matplotlib code that plots the C-alpha trace (Angstrom):
import matplotlib.pyplot as plt

x = [78.5, 75.4, 75.6, 72.5, 71.9, 69.1, 68.1, 66.0, 65.8, 68.2, 69.8, 68.9, 66.1, 64.4, 67.4, 69.6, 67.1, 66.8, 70.6, 70.8, 68.3, 69.5, 73.0, 71.6, 69.4, 71.9, 74.9, 78.0, 75.8, 75.5, 77.3, 74.8, 75.0, 72.6, 72.5, 70.4, 69.8, 70.7, 72.4, 70.7, 72.9, 71.8, 68.8, 69.4, 66.0, 66.7, 69.8, 67.9, 65.0, 67.5, 69.5, 66.2, 66.2, 69.8, 71.3, 73.9, 73.8, 75.5, 78.6, 76.6, 77.2, 74.8, 76.0, 75.2, 74.2, 77.0, 79.6, 78.5, 78.5, 81.4, 79.7, 77.6, 74.8, 72.7, 69.7, 68.5, 65.8, 64.1, 62.3, 60.4, 58.5, 60.5, 63.8, 62.2, 60.8, 63.9, 66.8, 69.4, 70.5, 72.3, 74.4, 73.6, 72.1, 70.5, 67.1, 65.0, 62.6, 60.4, 58.4, 57.2, 57.6, 56.2, 58.8, 59.2, 61.3, 58.0, 56.2, 54.3, 52.9, 54.5, 58.0, 56.4, 54.1, 57.0, 59.1, 56.1, 55.9, 59.6, 59.0, 56.1, 58.2, 61.0, 58.7, 57.5, 61.0, 62.1, 59.4, 60.1, 63.9, 63.5, 61.2, 63.5, 66.6, 64.6, 63.3, 66.3, 69.5]
y = [25.9, 28.0, 31.7, 33.6, 37.4, 38.8, 42.3, 45.0, 48.7, 49.7, 46.3, 47.0, 44.7, 42.2, 41.3, 41.0, 38.7, 36.6, 36.4, 35.2, 32.4, 31.4, 31.0, 28.8, 26.7, 26.3, 25.6, 25.0, 24.3, 28.0, 31.3, 34.0, 37.7, 40.6, 44.1, 47.1, 49.6, 52.0, 51.4, 52.3, 50.3, 47.2, 47.9, 47.3, 45.8, 43.3, 42.3, 42.0, 39.8, 37.5, 37.1, 35.9, 33.1, 32.2, 33.9, 36.6, 39.2, 41.9, 41.7, 42.0, 45.1, 47.1, 46.8, 48.3, 46.0, 47.5, 45.8, 42.4, 43.0, 40.7, 37.7, 35.4, 34.5, 31.4, 32.9, 36.5, 37.0, 40.4, 40.8, 44.1, 45.5, 48.7, 46.8, 44.6, 47.6, 49.9, 47.5, 48.9, 46.5, 43.7, 41.5, 38.0, 34.8, 34.3, 32.7, 35.5, 35.1, 37.7, 38.0, 41.3, 41.1, 44.0, 46.5, 46.2, 49.5, 51.3, 49.7, 52.0, 51.9, 51.2, 49.8, 46.4, 46.6, 47.6, 44.6, 42.3, 43.5, 42.8, 39.3, 38.7, 39.6, 37.5, 34.5, 35.1, 35.4, 32.3, 30.2, 31.5, 30.9, 27.4, 26.5, 28.2, 26.2, 23.0, 23.6, 25.1, 24.1]
z = [112.3, 111.4, 111.8, 113.1, 113.2, 115.3, 114.2, 116.0, 115.9, 118.8, 119.8, 123.4, 124.5, 122.2, 120.1, 123.2, 124.9, 121.7, 121.4, 125.0, 124.5, 121.0, 122.5, 125.3, 123.1, 120.2, 122.4, 120.1, 117.0, 116.0, 116.3, 117.4, 116.8, 117.4, 115.9, 115.4, 112.7, 115.5, 118.9, 122.2, 124.6, 126.4, 128.5, 132.2, 132.7, 129.9, 131.8, 135.0, 133.6, 131.8, 135.0, 136.7, 134.2, 134.6, 131.5, 131.8, 129.0, 131.0, 128.8, 125.5, 123.5, 121.3, 117.8, 114.4, 111.5, 109.5, 111.7, 110.3, 106.6, 106.0, 107.6, 105.5, 107.8, 107.4, 109.2, 109.8, 112.4, 112.7, 116.0, 115.3, 112.4, 112.4, 111.8, 109.1, 107.3, 107.7, 107.5, 105.0, 102.2, 103.9, 101.5, 102.7, 101.5, 104.9, 105.2, 106.7, 109.6, 111.3, 114.5, 115.8, 119.6, 121.7, 122.8, 126.6, 126.6, 125.9, 128.8, 131.1, 134.6, 138.0, 138.3, 139.0, 136.0, 133.7, 134.9, 134.4, 130.8, 130.3, 131.7, 129.4, 126.3, 127.6, 127.8, 124.2, 122.9, 124.9, 123.4, 119.9, 120.1, 121.5, 118.6, 116.1, 117.2, 117.3, 113.7, 112.0, 113.7]

ax = plt.figure().add_subplot(projection="3d")
ax.plot(x, y, z, "-o")
ax.set_aspect("equal")
plt.show()
Protein backbone atom coordinates (compact mmCIF):
# COMPACT_ATOMS: atom_id res chain seq x y z
CA UNK A 1 0.00 0.00 0.00
CA UNK A 2 1.32 3.43 -0.97
CA UNK A 3 1.80 6.05 1.75
CA UNK A 4 1.07 9.71 0.96
CA UNK A 5 1.80 12.75 3.12
CA UNK A 6 0.17 16.12 2.38
CA UNK A 7 2.08 19.04 3.85
CA UNK A 8 0.97 22.63 4.43
CA UNK A 9 1.92 25.43 6.79
CA UNK A 10 -0.63 24.93 9.58
CA UNK A 11 -2.40 21.69 8.63
CA UNK A 12 -5.75 23.44 9.03
CA UNK A 13 -7.36 23.93 5.60
CA UNK A 14 -5.69 22.96 2.34
CA UNK A 15 -3.89 19.86 3.58
CA UNK A 16 -6.99 18.71 5.46
CA UNK A 17 -9.16 19.11 2.35
CA UNK A 18 -6.55 17.27 0.27
CA UNK A 19 -6.34 14.47 2.82
CA UNK A 20 -10.11 14.05 2.69
CA UNK A 21 -10.22 13.84 -1.09
CA UNK A 22 -7.14 11.63 -1.39
CA UNK A 23 -8.73 9.16 1.04
CA UNK A 24 -11.93 9.19 -1.01
CA UNK A 25 -10.23 8.75 -4.38
CA UNK A 26 -7.57 6.24 -3.27
CA UNK A 27 -9.88 4.03 -1.24
CA UNK A 28 -7.86 1.15 0.20
CA UNK A 29 -4.99 1.61 -2.27
CA UNK A 30 -3.13 4.18 -0.15
CA UNK A 31 -2.65 5.37 3.41
CA UNK A 32 -3.09 9.14 3.57
CA UNK A 33 -1.65 11.49 6.18
CA UNK A 34 -1.45 15.27 6.48
CA UNK A 35 0.76 17.52 8.54
CA UNK A 36 2.02 21.05 8.92
CA UNK A 37 5.27 22.73 9.76
CA UNK A 38 3.08 24.29 12.49
CA UNK A 39 -0.35 23.27 13.81
CA UNK A 40 -3.33 25.60 13.71
CA UNK A 41 -6.18 23.14 14.37
CA UNK A 42 -8.65 22.01 11.71
CA UNK A 43 -10.50 25.03 10.34
CA UNK A 44 -14.28 24.77 10.97
CA UNK A 45 -15.01 26.25 7.53
CA UNK A 46 -12.94 23.49 5.90
CA UNK A 47 -15.01 20.94 7.82
CA UNK A 48 -18.21 22.64 6.67
CA UNK A 49 -17.36 22.84 2.95
CA UNK A 50 -16.15 19.23 2.88
CA UNK A 51 -19.38 18.13 4.53
CA UNK A 52 -21.24 19.86 1.69
CA UNK A 53 -19.47 17.45 -0.67
CA UNK A 54 -20.18 14.38 1.47
CA UNK A 55 -16.78 14.06 3.15
CA UNK A 56 -16.47 14.19 6.93
CA UNK A 57 -13.13 15.56 8.13
CA UNK A 58 -14.43 16.57 11.56
CA UNK A 59 -12.36 13.87 13.27
CA UNK A 60 -9.11 14.95 11.56
CA UNK A 61 -6.39 16.38 13.76
CA UNK A 62 -3.78 19.03 13.03
CA UNK A 63 -0.41 17.30 13.16
CA UNK A 64 3.23 18.38 13.02
CA UNK A 65 5.46 16.89 10.33
CA UNK A 66 7.80 15.63 13.07
CA UNK A 67 5.16 13.08 14.07
CA UNK A 68 5.76 11.20 10.81
CA UNK A 69 9.57 11.02 10.65
CA UNK A 70 9.55 7.25 11.05
CA UNK A 71 7.25 6.60 8.08
CA UNK A 72 8.83 6.02 4.68
CA UNK A 73 6.37 7.82 2.44
CA UNK A 74 6.03 7.05 -1.26
CA UNK A 75 4.67 10.51 -2.10
CA UNK A 76 4.96 13.92 -0.44
CA UNK A 77 2.61 16.65 -1.66
CA UNK A 78 3.15 20.24 -0.55
CA UNK A 79 0.04 22.38 -1.07
CA UNK A 80 1.50 25.82 -0.37
CA UNK A 81 4.73 27.59 -1.23
CA UNK A 82 5.46 28.41 2.41
CA UNK A 83 5.53 24.72 3.37
CA UNK A 84 7.65 23.81 0.36
CA UNK A 85 10.16 26.54 1.12
CA UNK A 86 10.25 26.09 4.91
CA UNK A 87 9.86 22.36 5.41
CA UNK A 88 12.54 21.10 7.76
CA UNK A 89 14.69 18.22 6.56
CA UNK A 90 12.41 15.23 6.24
CA UNK A 91 14.17 11.87 5.87
CA UNK A 92 12.21 10.14 3.14
CA UNK A 93 12.65 8.75 -0.33
CA UNK A 94 9.22 10.08 -1.24
CA UNK A 95 8.56 11.39 -4.71
CA UNK A 96 7.80 15.09 -4.19
CA UNK A 97 4.92 17.01 -5.73
CA UNK A 98 3.95 20.65 -5.27
CA UNK A 99 0.93 22.81 -6.04
CA UNK A 100 0.43 26.21 -4.44
CA UNK A 101 -3.30 26.46 -3.68
CA UNK A 102 -4.72 29.80 -2.47
CA UNK A 103 -5.18 29.95 1.30
CA UNK A 104 -8.92 30.11 2.03
CA UNK A 105 -8.20 30.98 5.67
CA UNK A 106 -7.03 34.38 4.42
CA UNK A 107 -10.27 35.02 2.53
CA UNK A 108 -11.91 38.38 3.12
CA UNK A 109 -15.35 39.83 2.53
CA UNK A 110 -18.79 38.92 3.75
CA UNK A 111 -19.45 35.52 5.32
CA UNK A 112 -20.95 34.39 2.02
CA UNK A 113 -17.92 35.61 0.05
CA UNK A 114 -15.51 33.87 2.43
CA UNK A 115 -17.38 30.58 2.11
CA UNK A 116 -17.39 30.94 -1.67
CA UNK A 117 -13.60 31.29 -1.60
CA UNK A 118 -13.37 28.14 0.54
CA UNK A 119 -15.54 26.31 -2.02
CA UNK A 120 -13.37 27.51 -4.91
CA UNK A 121 -10.22 26.20 -3.23
CA UNK A 122 -12.04 22.96 -2.40
CA UNK A 123 -12.85 22.45 -6.09
CA UNK A 124 -9.24 23.13 -7.12
CA UNK A 125 -7.97 20.61 -4.57
CA UNK A 126 -10.65 18.07 -5.54
CA UNK A 127 -9.59 18.19 -9.20
CA UNK A 128 -5.88 18.02 -8.32
CA UNK A 129 -6.26 15.06 -5.96
CA UNK A 130 -8.49 13.12 -8.37
CA UNK A 131 -5.85 13.51 -11.09
CA UNK A 132 -3.05 12.70 -8.64
CA UNK A 133 -4.60 9.38 -7.65
CA UNK A 134 -5.41 8.48 -11.25
CA UNK A 135 -1.83 9.20 -12.37
CA UNK A 136 0.16 7.91 -9.37
CA UNK A 137 -1.73 5.19 -7.48
